[in-house]
Structure formats: C-alpha cells, structure tokens
C-alpha positions, 0 to 999 in steps of 0.5 A: 858374746863378751869374752870369757875373761870379761864374764869372769871379771864379774865373779873372780878367778875362774879356777875355783869359780862356782856358778849357776846358769839358770834358764833354758839352754840357748846358743849363748849358754851353749857358747858359754859352756864351751868356753868354760870347758876350755878353762877346765871348769866342770860343767854339771847338769842333771841331764848329763848325770842322768845320761851317765846313770842310763848308760851305766844301766844303774837302777836309778838310770833304768827307772829314769829311762822308763819314765822318759819312755813314758813321757814323764819327767823325773820327780823333783826328789829324784833330781835332788838325789841325783844332784846330792850324790854329785855334790857330796862326791866332788872335791870341795875346792873344785870349781863348777858351772851348774846348768839346769839346777837349781831349777826351782826355788825348793832346789835352790834352798836345798842346794844352799843348805848343801853349800852351807854344810861344806862352808862353800858359796856360789860366786854368781848366777848367769840368768839365761833365757826363760830363767826361773824368776823365783830362783833368780830373785832368791839369789839376788836377795842373798846378794849374789852377783846375777848376770843376765845373758843379754848383758853378755851379748856383744 
C-alpha cells in the first residue's frame, strides 16, 4: 500500500480531512484505518457507534442487540438516526474518516444535506472492494476526488 502521505496528497492536509471509505472492509482498508489513527483522524462507522450504544445499554442499543440476535439488520432510518446523532455532536472543523456510511445512495444524499447545512464538504472518497457503485458514482458526479484502493497498492 502506498504511504499515507501519498494518499493525502490526493486530498490535502490530514488534520481536518473529511473522507468516506466506501466498500467492504478488507486488509487494505484496515491498514488504511490504522494509518489514519496514527494521524489522529477520527474513524467513525455505524458498526462502531452501534457497539457503543449496545455496551452502554441504551434503548437504541438494546433494540439493535435484539435485532442482531434475530439475524436482522438495522433499518436504514435507524442507521441514519445513529449517524445523525454523531454528525451533529461533533466539532465541525474536526476531520474524520467514515467507513460503512454512506452505504446507499439515499444515505449519501442525506449526508450531503447535513454537510451543506454546516457549510462543510468532503475531501474525497476511497473506493474499497465491493463499493456501492451508486455511492461512488454519486460522489464522482459531484466532482469529488475518488481514489480506488487498487491505485494505492504498492
């Protein structure tokens, strides 16, 4: 994998970078997340936030835990509610790397509205294996820099 500094040359200064990592987690995206942590960029995912809710035994977490025990996924509106709470409580100037969100075109469009409401924008999207083509195409059409993980391989 290319050096993390090579990756950020696509997007700009890492301290306040806002990127989305689309697609299923693989060894390349896990390596990328480890490198991002070393730069103190917050890594956020619906799965991580959901784990926090479950460990805190919140009503939301208990409901999600019951669904998981039944083998049912979290509904899209619940995922949006979880991510909305994170988004509106974070510092607007703080950088982040989102993985697993937005996972659908609807989520991408809602997330775009949140960013617009705070006069923020994404710096780029990293398209990992099995990325949602609709999400990648959406951001590409908006002129966002899209980097394929295959382009990062050494």
